[in-house]
All heavy atoms as an XYZ file, in Angstrom:
968
protein
N     131.892    139.033    105.890
C     130.993    139.822    106.690
C     130.110    138.924    107.546
O     129.667    137.859    107.044
C     130.132    140.734    105.775
C     129.183    141.598    106.509
S     128.300    142.642    105.330
C     127.647    143.786    106.499
N     129.853    139.351    108.793
C     128.988    138.526    109.653
C     127.582    138.444    109.071
O     127.082    139.417    108.474
C     128.849    139.267    111.037
C     130.024    139.030    111.909
C     129.817    139.670    113.279
C     128.829    138.878    114.048
N     128.641    139.265    115.415
N     126.951    137.370    109.287
C     125.561    137.173    108.794
C     124.574    137.686    109.816
O     123.411    138.044    109.418
C     125.316    135.709    108.546
C     126.090    135.157    107.394
C     125.737    133.726    107.200
N     124.316    133.675    106.930
C     123.705    132.855    106.124
N     124.453    131.954    105.518
N     122.449    132.849    105.943
N     124.854    137.684    111.050
C     123.848    138.045    112.034
C     124.515    138.565    113.308
O     125.739    138.724    113.382
N     123.714    138.760    114.326
C     124.224    139.290    115.569
C     124.543    140.774    115.415
O     123.988    141.462    114.540
N     125.452    141.248    116.207
C     125.822    142.672    116.161
C     126.812    142.877    115.000
O     127.877    142.268    114.976
C     126.402    143.099    117.505
C     125.273    143.059    118.526
C     127.038    144.488    117.422
C     125.663    143.486    119.925
N     126.490    143.766    114.118
C     127.306    144.046    112.940
C     128.243    145.192    113.145
O     129.313    145.267    112.507
C     126.437    144.360    111.735
C     125.517    143.163    111.277
C     124.687    143.609    110.081
C     126.339    141.989    110.904
N     127.968    146.151    114.055
C     128.831    147.231    114.307
C     130.143    146.731    114.827
O     130.236    146.165    115.907
C     128.179    148.214    115.344
C     129.006    149.391    115.598
O     130.093    149.295    116.202
N     128.566    150.579    115.169
N     131.245    146.944    114.078
C     132.552    146.334    114.421
C     133.041    146.872    115.747
O     133.720    146.156    116.524
C     133.530    146.532    113.305
C     133.934    147.927    113.019
C     134.901    148.009    111.842
N     135.232    149.354    111.575
C     136.352    149.963    111.967
N     137.197    149.287    112.725
N     136.595    151.196    111.679
N     132.801    148.140    116.036
C     133.308    148.725    117.291
C     132.583    148.055    118.497
O     133.210    147.739    119.486
C     133.089    150.230    117.327
C     133.769    150.927    116.180
N     135.151    151.014    116.100
C     133.296    151.491    115.052
C     135.480    151.648    115.031
N     134.404    151.962    114.354
N     131.270    147.887    118.367
C     130.531    147.280    119.470
C     130.853    145.817    119.600
O     131.069    145.321    120.720
C     129.032    147.469    119.234
C     128.115    146.963    120.366
C     128.481    147.567    121.704
C     126.669    147.320    120.044
N     130.954    145.103    118.524
C     131.253    143.639    118.539
C     132.624    143.447    119.202
O     132.800    142.552    120.064
C     131.219    143.046    117.162
N     133.623    144.251    118.840
C     134.922    144.145    119.460
C     134.938    144.474    120.938
O     135.599    143.786    121.742
N     134.215    145.510    121.311
C     134.171    145.920    122.696
C     133.501    144.844    123.570
O     133.923    144.566    124.680
C     133.423    147.272    122.823
N     132.443    144.234    123.067
C     131.755    143.194    123.815
C     132.648    141.949    124.021
O     132.616    141.327    125.030
C     130.493    142.761    123.090
C     129.378    143.816    123.008
C     128.167    143.317    122.223
C     128.937    144.232    124.407
N     133.459    141.657    122.954
C     134.372    140.494    123.098
C     135.415    140.671    124.158
O     135.939    139.712    124.668
C     135.020    140.249    121.696
N     135.723    141.938    124.477
C     136.773    142.198    125.516
C     136.221    142.200    126.925
O     137.040    142.300    127.868
C     137.385    143.565    125.176
C     138.168    143.547    123.862
C     138.694    144.949    123.494
O     138.337    145.916    124.223
O     139.317    145.071    122.475
N     134.945    142.137    127.113
C     134.357    142.239    128.445
C     134.572    140.942    129.233
O     134.564    139.850    128.675
C     132.874    142.517    128.354
C     132.472    143.899    127.823
C     130.964    143.971    127.578
C     132.937    145.029    128.742
N     134.722    141.083    130.550
C     134.829    139.917    131.416
C     133.804    140.009    132.558
O     133.061    140.958    132.717
N     133.898    138.995    133.438
C     132.983    138.892    134.524
C     133.117    140.065    135.432
O     134.154    140.518    135.859
C     133.292    137.587    135.331
C     132.389    137.346    136.450
N     132.773    136.837    137.618
C     131.014    137.539    136.553
C     131.783    136.675    138.437
N     130.713    137.117    137.834
N     131.944    140.692    135.735
C     131.854    141.864    136.654
C     132.040    143.168    135.949
O     131.846    144.226    136.603
N     132.417    143.203    134.682
C     132.565    144.490    133.998
C     131.202    145.102    133.811
O     130.208    144.428    133.608
C     133.272    144.273    132.641
C     134.685    143.958    132.798
N     135.418    143.381    131.754
C     135.601    144.183    133.796
C     136.680    143.228    132.159
N     136.786    143.695    133.382
N     131.234    146.434    133.792
C     129.973    147.203    133.606
C     129.809    147.696    132.185
O     130.791    148.084    131.534
N     128.554    147.695    131.767
C     128.212    148.283    130.435
C     127.055    149.225    130.692
O     125.974    148.808    131.119
C     127.749    147.164    129.472
C     127.332    147.794    128.133
C     128.839    146.135    129.259
N     127.266    150.490    130.376
C     126.218    151.512    130.510
C     125.543    151.654    129.145
O     126.182    151.966    128.134
C     126.798    152.824    130.892
C     125.803    154.009    130.957
C     124.711    153.795    132.015
C     126.517    155.323    131.163
N     124.232    151.369    129.103
C     123.428    151.561    127.945
C     122.626    152.837    128.211
O     121.856    152.877    129.163
C     122.471    150.357    127.678
C     121.695    150.596    126.369
C     123.236    149.074    127.615
N     122.780    153.845    127.406
C     122.287    155.141    127.794
C     121.571    155.868    126.661
O     121.829    155.638    125.476
C     123.347    156.028    128.411
S     124.712    156.456    127.337
N     120.708    156.827    127.055
C     120.072    157.669    126.088
C     121.026    158.739    125.586
O     122.137    158.907    126.097
C     118.777    158.256    126.677
C     119.027    159.112    127.885
O     120.059    159.799    127.975
O     118.128    159.126    128.787
N     120.559    159.515    124.675
C     121.410    160.561    124.028
C     121.761    161.667    124.944
O     122.679    162.423    124.749
C     120.738    161.080    122.781
N     120.998    161.820    126.071
C     121.236    162.913    127.021
C     122.073    162.554    128.254
O     122.460    163.452    128.980
N     122.369    161.303    128.427
C     123.123    160.907    129.622
C     124.574    161.379    129.460
O     125.240    161.177    128.461
C     123.140    159.383    129.744
C     123.940    158.802    130.892
S     123.050    159.013    132.449
C     123.960    157.887    133.483
N     125.129    162.042    130.506
C     126.531    162.433    130.440
C     127.416    161.167    130.351
O     127.252    160.269    131.077
C     126.749    163.131    131.770
C     125.387    163.468    132.310
C     124.482    162.446    131.782
N     128.317    161.180    129.353
C     129.177    160.061    129.129
C     130.412    160.207    130.017
O     131.110    161.219    129.930
C     129.594    159.943    127.660
C     130.609    158.864    127.460
C     128.348    159.739    126.803
N     130.663    159.255    130.920
C     131.818    159.382    131.832
C     133.162    159.300    131.037
O     133.218    158.708    129.968
C     131.656    158.184    132.767
C     130.783    157.243    132.056
C     129.951    158.040    131.136
N     134.158    159.897    131.618
C     135.520    159.802    131.044
C     136.085    158.461    131.388
O     135.871    157.962    132.472
C     136.427    160.890    131.610
C     135.989    162.240    131.217
C     136.961    163.202    131.830
N     136.270    164.536    131.894
C     136.906    165.672    131.925
N     138.205    165.698    131.981
N     136.222    166.803    131.969
N     136.796    157.860    130.487
C     137.511    156.652    130.784
C     137.009    155.419    130.037
O     137.778    154.786    129.346
N     135.678    155.082    130.182
C     135.305    153.855    129.459
C     135.273    154.016    127.952
O     135.172    155.096    127.421
C     133.853    153.648    129.952
C     133.504    154.673    130.895
C     134.661    155.657    130.960
N     135.398    152.882    127.290
C     135.267    152.860    125.844
C     133.819    153.237    125.511
O     132.892    152.803    126.164
C     135.595    151.482    125.331
C     135.620    151.326    123.837
C     136.197    149.959    123.510
N     136.209    149.762    122.110
C     136.693    148.680    121.516
N     137.225    147.718    122.270
N     136.658    148.530    120.230
N     133.650    154.070    124.509
C     132.312    154.524    124.098
C     132.032    154.082    122.662
O     132.837    154.303    121.754
C     132.202    156.089    124.202
C     130.854    156.531    123.719
C     132.490    156.556    125.604
N     130.884    153.456    122.502
C     130.355    153.126    121.165
C     129.075    153.923    121.017
O     128.073    153.620    121.718
C     130.151    151.634    120.963
C     129.524    151.374    119.599
C     131.429    150.845    121.150
N     129.117    154.899    120.159
C     127.952    155.804    119.993
C     127.180    155.366    118.766
O     127.649    155.474    117.648
C     128.465    157.247    119.787
C     127.314    158.237    119.856
O     126.147    157.869    119.692
O     127.645    159.465    120.040
N     126.027    154.783    119.020
C     125.149    154.272    117.922
C     124.097    155.282    117.525
O     123.361    155.029    116.567
C     124.419    152.995    118.422
C     125.366    151.858    118.823
C     124.504    150.684    119.313
C     126.226    151.407    117.702
N     124.015    156.430    118.215
C     122.990    157.441    117.905
C     123.074    157.880    116.501
O     124.169    158.328    116.029
C     123.090    158.602    118.881
N     121.996    157.785    115.780
C     121.917    158.224    114.401
C     121.087    159.503    114.287
O     121.531    160.491    113.639
C     121.312    157.131    113.513
C     121.130    157.532    112.071
C     122.208    157.718    111.249
C     119.864    157.666    111.593
C     122.043    158.119    109.948
C     119.641    157.978    110.274
C     120.768    158.219    109.431
N     119.941    159.522    114.923
C     119.077    160.691    115.065
C     118.192    160.396    116.243
O     118.135    159.294    116.783
C     118.334    160.967    113.819
C     117.328    159.941    113.378
C     116.562    160.379    112.112
N     115.701    159.320    111.735
C     115.381    159.095    110.474
N     115.847    159.815    109.537
N     114.595    158.116    110.185
N     117.380    161.396    116.635
C     116.514    161.278    117.786
C     115.682    160.003    117.699
O     114.910    159.856    116.758
C     115.661    162.464    118.025
N     115.825    159.090    118.627
C     115.023    157.827    118.656
C     115.587    156.682    117.880
O     115.077    155.579    117.933
N     116.668    156.906    117.146
C     117.256    155.823    116.286
C     118.731    155.648    116.650
O     119.472    156.583    116.488
C     117.085    156.203    114.787
C     117.714    155.118    113.941
C     115.648    156.454    114.437
N     119.139    154.455    117.090
C     118.280    153.333    117.439
C     117.668    153.546    118.812
O     118.202    154.300    119.609
C     119.227    152.115    117.462
C     120.546    152.732    117.832
C     120.552    154.109    117.251
N     116.558    152.895    119.036
C     115.883    153.074    120.350
C     116.629    152.356    121.466
O     117.418    151.433    121.217
C     114.451    152.526    120.265
O     114.453    151.109    120.210
N     116.337    152.790    122.653
C     116.897    152.122    123.832
C     116.506    150.655    123.864
O     117.367    149.788    124.121
C     116.352    152.835    125.084
C     116.774    152.261    126.391
C     118.091    152.321    126.827
C     115.885    151.667    127.214
C     118.498    151.788    128.036
C     116.228    151.117    128.469
C     117.555    151.199    128.825
N     115.260    150.360    123.552
C     114.774    148.940    123.565
C     115.530    148.104    122.571
O     115.896    146.960    122.876
C     113.264    148.914    123.309
N     115.705    148.609    121.359
C     116.423    147.862    120.285
C     117.862    147.539    120.736
O     118.325    146.410    120.547
C     116.446    148.647    119.000
C     115.102    148.736    118.342
C     115.099    149.721    117.186
O     115.795    150.778    117.251
O     114.418    149.443    116.175
N     118.522    148.542    121.220
C     119.946    148.327    121.644
C     120.031    147.397    122.827
O     120.840    146.474    122.866
C     120.623    149.690    121.910
C     122.030    149.497    122.489
C     120.655    150.535    120.657
N     119.193    147.608    123.843
C     119.214    146.790    125.006
C     118.908    145.306    124.645
O     119.680    144.437    125.063
C     118.216    147.252    126.058
C     118.174    146.436    127.355
C     119.530    146.431    128.036
C     117.109    147.016    128.272
N     117.894    145.089    123.855
C     117.600    143.690    123.464
C     118.704    143.066    122.654
O     119.038    141.886    122.830
C     116.280    143.660    122.751
C     115.076    143.882    123.657
O     115.231    143.712    124.878
O     113.970    144.132    123.121
N     119.347    143.855    121.782
C     120.494    143.318    120.999
C     121.625    142.960    121.924
O     122.277    141.889    121.730
N     121.908    143.774    122.914
C     123.006    143.470    123.856
C     122.663    142.300    124.715
O     123.549    141.435    125.002
C     123.266    144.694    124.747
C     123.941    145.860    124.024
C     124.002    147.064    124.987
C     125.345    145.475    123.564
N     121.405    142.154    125.117
C     121.007    141.009    125.949
C     121.090    139.701    125.185
O     121.299    138.643    125.775
C     119.647    141.235    126.546
C     119.529    142.323    127.593
C     118.066    142.501    128.051
C     120.450    142.137    128.786
N     121.020    139.730    123.886
C     121.200    138.565    123.036
C     122.680    138.129    123.028
O     123.001    136.971    122.777
C     120.741    138.779    121.598
C     119.272    138.827    121.395
O     118.523    138.360    122.326
O     118.780    139.292    120.382
N     123.556    139.105    123.286
C     125.003    138.830    123.199
C     125.725    138.619    124.541
O     126.770    138.005    124.597
C     125.705    139.994    122.453
C     125.210    140.261    121.058
C     125.703    139.267    120.057
O     126.765    138.740    120.205
O     124.925    138.965    119.106
N     125.143    139.138    125.614
C     125.790    139.144    126.912
C     125.114    138.257    127.919
O     123.895    138.078    127.884
C     125.817    140.572    127.514
C     126.653    141.646    126.804
C     126.391    142.995    127.413
C     128.110    141.289    126.880
N     125.872    137.812    128.907
C     125.327    137.204    130.110
C     125.333    138.330    131.133
O     126.367    138.979    131.386
C     126.167    136.015    130.601
C     125.652    135.561    131.935
C     126.229    134.935    129.570
N     124.157    138.649    131.678
C     124.057    139.804    132.658
C     123.645    139.194    133.979
O     122.643    138.500    134.088
C     123.032    140.806    132.132
C     122.814    141.870    133.142
C     123.457    141.383    130.795
N     124.433    139.557    135.026
C     124.092    139.066    136.376
C     123.456    140.122    137.240
O     122.996    139.844    138.339
C     125.356    138.487    137.052
C     126.418    139.529    137.382
C     127.605    138.858    138.080
O     127.851    137.662    137.943
O     128.338    139.622    138.745
N     123.378    141.363    136.733
C     122.719    142.371    137.494
C     122.544    143.659    136.647
O     123.262    143.846    135.685
N     121.577    144.469    137.025
C     121.301    145.706    136.309
C     120.865    146.763    137.294
O     120.159    146.501    138.260
C     120.228    145.461    135.273
N     121.288    148.005    137.036
C     120.985    149.159    137.878
C     120.470    150.274    136.980
O     121.036    150.590    135.946
C     122.247    149.617    138.630
O     122.761    148.515    139.361
C     121.886    150.772    139.570
N     119.381    150.943    137.471
C     118.783    152.069    136.704
C     118.445    153.135    137.749
O     118.438    152.911    138.956
C     117.559    151.666    135.933
N     118.118    154.318    137.251
C     117.710    155.436    138.095
C     116.224    155.265    138.508
O     115.388    154.968    137.684
C     117.874    156.756    137.370
N     115.955    155.460    139.764
C     114.534    155.278    140.230
C     113.645    156.360    139.597
O     112.441    156.154    139.475
C     114.451    155.214    141.742
C     114.744    156.492    142.467
N     113.895    157.579    142.433
C     115.761    156.807    143.240
C     114.464    158.542    143.218
N     115.591    158.128    143.688
N     114.226    157.463    139.096
C     113.385    158.488    138.476
C     112.751    157.991    137.190
O     111.724    158.590    136.726
C     114.306    159.686    138.121
C     114.748    160.494    139.332
C     116.083    160.016    139.918
O     116.520    158.899    139.612
O     116.706    160.784    140.621
N     113.240    156.843    136.615
C     112.612    156.331    135.378
C     111.167    155.966    135.574
O     110.373    156.115    134.673
C     113.454    155.128    134.857
C     113.262    153.913    135.763
C     113.105    154.830    133.433
N     110.816    155.590    136.806
C     109.399    155.134    137.026
C     108.402    156.251    136.722
O     107.355    156.003    136.132
C     109.232    154.668    138.446
C     110.000    153.379    138.742
C     109.901    152.940    140.193
N     110.538    153.965    141.008
C     110.718    153.795    142.342
N     110.327    152.749    142.909
N     111.305    154.747    143.005
N     108.760    157.461    137.133
C     107.800    158.586    136.920
C     108.035    159.326    135.620
O     107.119    159.741    134.917
C     107.938    159.623    138.065
C     107.426    159.024    139.395
O     106.474    158.252    139.378
O     108.019    159.403    140.430
N     109.331    159.488    135.211
C     109.652    160.279    134.014
C     109.524    159.545    132.738
O     109.370    160.162    131.710
C     111.073    160.836    134.197
N     109.646    158.193    132.766
C     109.629    157.427    131.496
C     109.019    156.043    131.791
O     109.764    155.026    131.840
C     111.058    157.333    130.967
C     111.081    156.761    129.537
O     110.197    156.138    129.101
N     112.204    156.993    128.875
N     107.696    155.980    131.992
C     107.099    154.706    132.350
C     107.314    153.576    131.323
O     107.414    152.430    131.701
C     105.606    155.044    132.461
C     105.542    156.532    132.714
C     106.750    157.083    132.003
N     107.496    153.932    130.097
C     107.723    152.911    129.049
C     109.070    152.255    129.285
O     109.148    151.001    129.242
C     107.653    153.512    127.658
C     107.779    152.499    126.533
C     107.598    153.098    125.167
O     106.701    153.933    124.955
O     108.422    152.743    124.281
N     110.115    153.036    129.535
C     111.412    152.503    129.806
C     111.377    151.705    131.125
O     112.049    150.664    131.230
C     112.484    153.607    129.836
N     110.677    152.218    132.103
C     110.580    151.530    133.378
C     109.944    150.148    133.216
O     110.456    149.141    133.776
C     109.792    152.346    134.410
N     108.923    150.070    132.420
C     108.251    148.767    132.147
C     109.199    147.811    131.441
O     109.252    146.621    131.709
C     106.981    148.980    131.370
N     109.896    148.325    130.445
C     110.877    147.540    129.675
C     111.944    146.964    130.619
O     112.243    145.782    130.600
C     111.509    148.425    128.613
C     112.662    147.762    127.827
C     112.110    146.910    126.728
C     113.597    148.803    127.230
N     112.514    147.824    131.483
C     113.512    147.375    132.381
C     112.982    146.336    133.394
O     113.625    145.308    133.703
C     114.150    148.513    133.145
C     114.998    149.497    132.243
C     115.344    150.765    133.012
C     116.257    148.789    131.755
N     111.821    146.608    133.921
C     111.170    145.649    134.859
C     110.910    144.291    134.151
O     111.046    143.199    134.826
C     109.901    146.255    135.402
N     110.588    144.327    132.911
C     110.301    143.078    132.189
C     111.608    142.311    131.939
O     111.644    141.060    131.979
C     109.658    143.419    130.824
C     109.304    142.185    130.058
O     108.621    141.355    130.593
O     109.775    142.054    128.893
N     112.709    142.991    131.662
C     114.008    142.332    131.325
C     114.773    141.900    132.558
O     115.567    140.987    132.489
C     114.888    143.287    130.472
C     114.302    143.815    129.225
C     113.880    142.722    128.246
N     113.512    143.263    126.931
C     112.304    143.710    126.595
N     111.318    143.780    127.494
N     112.075    144.138    125.394
N     114.590    142.606    133.713
C     115.403    142.314    134.888
C     114.533    142.195    136.122
O     114.029    143.175    136.646
C     116.417    143.469    135.110
C     117.256    143.770    133.884
C     116.999    144.936    133.154
C     118.265    142.941    133.482
C     117.731    145.246    131.988
C     118.999    143.192    132.347
C     118.760    144.362    131.630
N     114.360    140.990    136.620
C     113.504    140.766    137.753
C     114.052    141.401    139.037
O     113.301    141.785    139.913
C     113.196    139.265    137.993
C     112.345    138.717    136.894
C     114.478    138.481    138.088
N     115.373    141.456    139.127
C     116.009    142.035    140.313
C     116.717    143.347    140.020
O     117.799    143.638    140.470
C     117.064    141.025    140.892
N     116.015    144.197    139.225
C     116.557    145.499    138.864
C     116.759    146.382    140.099
O     115.885    146.534    140.924
C     115.566    146.237    137.954
C     115.979    147.632    137.475
C     117.217    147.542    136.547
C     114.838    148.320    136.762
N     118.002    146.886    140.246
C     118.321    147.773    141.361
C     118.040    149.191    140.937
O     118.452    149.592    139.863
C     119.805    147.609    141.764
C     120.185    148.519    142.890
C     121.705    148.472    143.235
O     122.418    147.796    142.519
O     122.077    149.073    144.219
N     117.325    149.970    141.732
C     116.992    151.356    141.432
C     117.714    152.231    142.423
O     117.690    152.026    143.611
C     115.504    151.585    141.494
C     114.699    150.848    140.433
C     113.221    151.019    140.712
C     115.037    151.297    139.060
N     118.441    153.258    141.878
C     119.202    154.151    142.685
C     118.916    155.595    142.200
O     118.385    155.741    141.051
C     120.735    153.911    142.592
C     121.077    152.504    143.110
C     121.214    154.077    141.146
N     119.214    156.632    142.957
C     119.053    158.001    142.430
C     119.941    158.177    141.161
O     120.973    157.584    141.036
C     119.530    158.868    143.584
C     119.383    158.050    144.811
C     119.644    156.618    144.352
N     119.440    159.043    140.287
C     120.112    159.247    138.991
C     121.547    159.709    139.224
O     122.474    159.304    138.495
C     119.346    160.269    138.188
C     119.933    160.509    136.787
N     120.004    159.480    135.845
C     120.430    161.606    136.221
C     120.515    160.004    134.728
N     120.806    161.263    134.947
N     121.767    160.523    140.183
C     123.169    161.007    140.458
C     124.023    159.836    140.874
O     125.211    159.782    140.474
C     123.151    162.088    141.539
C     122.572    163.419    141.123
C     123.299    163.977    139.871
O     124.518    164.010    139.821
O     122.575    164.435    138.951
N     123.518    158.866    141.600
C     124.268    157.710    141.983
C     124.559    156.817    140.747
O     125.632    156.242    140.630
C     123.518    156.860    143.058
C     124.205    155.637    143.459
C     125.482    155.893    144.236
N     126.118    154.677    144.664
C     127.388    154.479    144.564
N     128.227    155.371    144.177
N     127.918    153.306    144.925
N     123.571    156.706    139.818
C     123.801    155.959    138.636
C     124.956    156.600    137.829
O     125.773    155.833    137.301
C     122.538    155.899    137.775
C     122.653    155.122    136.453
C     122.928    153.643    136.707
C     121.406    155.302    135.605
N     124.987    157.891    137.749
C     126.091    158.526    137.039
C     127.467    158.249    137.708
O     128.459    157.959    137.054
C     125.896    160.048    136.970
C     124.777    160.401    135.989
C     124.692    161.894    135.688
C     124.200    162.730    136.789
N     123.994    164.137    136.429
N     127.467    158.225    139.047
C     128.714    157.888    139.771
C     129.115    156.403    139.501
O     130.284    156.146    139.215
C     128.489    158.012    141.248
C     128.350    159.415    141.741
C     127.918    159.557    143.196
O     127.833    158.530    143.875
O     127.675    160.682    143.632
N     128.182    155.511    139.557
C     128.477    154.102    139.251
C     128.966    153.859    137.835
O     129.792    153.028    137.570
C     127.221    153.234    139.534
C     126.740    153.120    140.941
C     125.393    152.439    141.036
C     127.784    152.386    141.798
N     128.462    154.668    136.913
C     128.791    154.553    135.527
C     130.266    154.875    135.204
O     130.797    154.474    134.205
C     127.922    155.477    134.673
O     126.550    155.027    134.774
N     130.875    155.641    136.114
C     132.252    155.992    135.907
C     133.163    154.758    135.950
O     134.300    154.808    135.456
C     132.707    157.029    136.943
C     132.007    158.364    136.738
C     132.382    159.432    137.767
O     133.351    159.209    138.489
O     131.700    160.450    137.788
N     132.717    153.691    136.549
C     133.511    152.438    136.602
C     133.166    151.487    135.467
O     133.731    150.379    135.401
C     133.327    151.742    137.969
C     133.910    152.481    139.109
O     134.920    153.248    138.879
O     133.348    152.437    140.221
N     132.281    151.854    134.592
C     131.909    150.969    133.480
C     133.089    150.779    132.570
O     133.964    151.674    132.430
C     130.710    151.579    132.696
N     133.176    149.627    131.922
C     134.180    149.368    130.910
C     133.742    149.842    129.518
O     134.550    150.082    128.648
C     134.460    147.872    130.832
C     135.240    147.322    131.974
C     136.689    147.893    131.961
N     137.628    147.186    131.146
C     138.402    146.172    131.448
N     138.336    145.731    132.686
N     139.226    145.662    130.591
N     132.398    149.898    129.345
C     131.884    150.228    128.051
C     130.610    151.060    128.167
O     129.802    150.818    129.066
C     131.508    148.932    127.251
C     130.819    149.027    125.946
C     131.711    149.753    124.924
C     130.438    147.639    125.419
N     130.469    152.073    127.345
C     129.297    152.915    127.250
C     128.716    152.726    125.836
O     129.457    152.903    124.874
C     129.564    154.415    127.518
C     128.327    155.226    127.249
C     130.072    154.616    128.941
N     127.456    152.337    125.747
C     126.759    152.218    124.462
C     125.697    153.261    124.440
O     124.717    153.231    125.212
C     126.207    150.794    124.290
C     125.528    150.672    122.928
C     127.265    149.736    124.470
N     125.874    154.265    123.613
C     124.943    155.403    123.537
C     123.926    155.157    122.408
O     124.265    154.913    121.272
C     125.722    156.690    123.264
C     124.861    157.936    123.295
C     125.800    159.168    123.212
N     125.024    160.387    123.106
C     124.773    160.962    121.955
N     125.197    160.469    120.814
N     124.062    162.053    121.921
N     122.634    155.168    122.794
C     121.564    154.984    121.854
C     121.067    156.345    121.350
O     121.492    157.380    121.822
C     120.382    154.220    122.502
O     119.713    155.096    123.406
C     120.837    152.989    123.269
N     120.144    156.299    120.417
C     119.517    157.539    119.966
C     118.277    157.950    120.696
O     117.555    158.877    120.376
N     118.040    157.219    121.811
C     116.863    157.462    122.620
C     116.821    158.929    123.078
O     117.806    159.492    123.534
C     116.820    156.575    123.851
C     115.479    156.572    124.571
C     114.397    155.943    123.702
O     114.568    154.842    123.196
O     113.344    156.581    123.609
N     115.646    159.565    122.933
C     115.534    160.966    123.262
C     114.498    161.201    124.354
O     113.993    162.310    124.491
C     115.138    161.791    122.005
N     114.214    160.175    125.181
C     113.366    160.336    126.319
C     114.162    160.161    127.613
O     115.130    159.431    127.593
C     112.268    159.279    126.270
C     111.268    159.621    125.131
C     110.241    158.506    124.971
N     110.930    157.276    124.631
C     110.496    156.058    124.947
N     109.385    155.891    125.622
N     111.185    155.001    124.586
N     113.843    160.854    128.667
C     114.652    160.856    129.851
C     114.778    159.488    130.544
O     113.845    158.683    130.537
C     114.002    161.869    130.757
C     112.551    161.905    130.326
C     112.562    161.631    128.857
N     115.923    159.303    131.182
C     116.168    158.156    132.085
C     116.091    156.817    131.412
O     115.968    155.810    132.066
C     115.272    158.190    133.321
C     115.429    159.469    134.074
C     114.401    160.455    134.034
C     116.527    159.757    134.853
C     114.542    161.650    134.742
C     116.677    160.930    135.561
C     115.680    161.868    135.486
O     115.824    163.038    136.143
N     116.316    156.751    130.108
C     116.399    155.477    129.406
C     117.850    155.041    129.489
O     118.606    155.065    128.508
C     115.908    155.608    127.970
N     118.270    154.650    130.682
C     119.653    154.278    130.974
C     119.656    153.085    131.871
O     118.832    152.998    132.780
C     120.399    155.407    131.700
C     120.177    156.759    131.016
O     120.596    156.951    129.867
N     119.598    157.688    131.731
N     120.623    152.202    131.635
C     120.799    151.062    132.576
C     122.245    150.677    132.596
O     122.924    150.676    131.502
C     119.848    149.881    132.187
C     120.242    149.265    130.830
C     119.860    148.836    133.276
N     122.723    150.336    133.759
C     124.119    149.824    133.933
C     124.034    148.326    134.110
O     123.400    147.836    135.100
C     124.738    150.488    135.141
C     126.167    150.152    135.427
C     127.121    150.522    134.265
C     126.643    150.799    136.719
N     124.617    147.586    133.210
C     124.592    146.150    133.227
C     125.861    145.635    133.854
O     126.919    146.212    133.613
C     124.457    145.580    131.794
C     123.328    146.101    130.933
C     123.417    145.524    129.517
C     121.973    145.798    131.553
N     125.788    144.557    134.621
C     126.937    143.956    135.190
C     127.137    142.582    134.531
O     126.186    141.699    134.631
C     126.763    143.777    136.709
C     128.029    143.509    137.450
C     127.855    143.616    138.967
N     126.633    142.995    139.494
C     125.447    143.628    139.740
N     125.335    144.919    139.492
N     124.457    142.953    140.243
N     128.217    142.325    133.864
C     128.433    141.128    133.068
C     128.589    139.882    134.010
O     129.221    139.967    135.052
C     129.656    141.262    132.211
S     129.473    142.463    130.895
N     128.046    138.817    133.556
C     128.210    137.532    134.213
C     129.031    136.618    133.351
O     129.796    137.093    132.465
N     129.011    135.352    133.636
C     129.721    134.339    132.848
C     128.750    133.359    132.329
O     127.682    133.111    132.904
C     130.823    133.644    133.726
C     131.956    134.621    134.065
C     130.246    133.020    134.958
N     129.098    132.680    131.221
C     128.185    131.776    130.590
C     128.283    130.365    131.065
O     127.521    129.482    130.620
C     128.395    131.786    129.062
C     129.766    131.364    128.613
C     130.001    130.007    128.358
C     130.787    132.256    128.453
C     131.277    129.585    127.964
C     132.020    131.890    128.046
C     132.305    130.492    127.830
N     129.130    130.062    132.026
C     129.226    128.699    132.572
C     128.910    128.692    134.052
O     128.891    129.673    134.690
C     130.604    128.095    132.333
C     131.743    128.980    132.780
C     132.194    128.890    134.097
C     132.372    129.867    131.936
C     133.256    129.632    134.498
C     133.444    130.621    132.365
C     133.848    130.525    133.656
């Protein structure tokens, strides 16, 4: 058994399959899950695990070259907006409907137990060299 890092075998395996430019949607429990991408649903109950916990765990494992979120997060969920602004200096903000469209090309969807609106971000994988 692994000693640390991501222990969920489905998530660990999905992350290992990602390549440069692939998208990873980290989303709240209310975000519509697009058809097609692999989905790892971590939601246990409302708020567990939180968007912040999942995002920070993924950022420990991935090289991210870009991130996109819905601009509605600024008004509807200031805590998530602050978290995203802190983690991504060049965060791209688009309308929520556009984020949903962009998410359809993601390779992986990681669903959190977050129960507050617009706690969603689309990550674009980079390379470690």
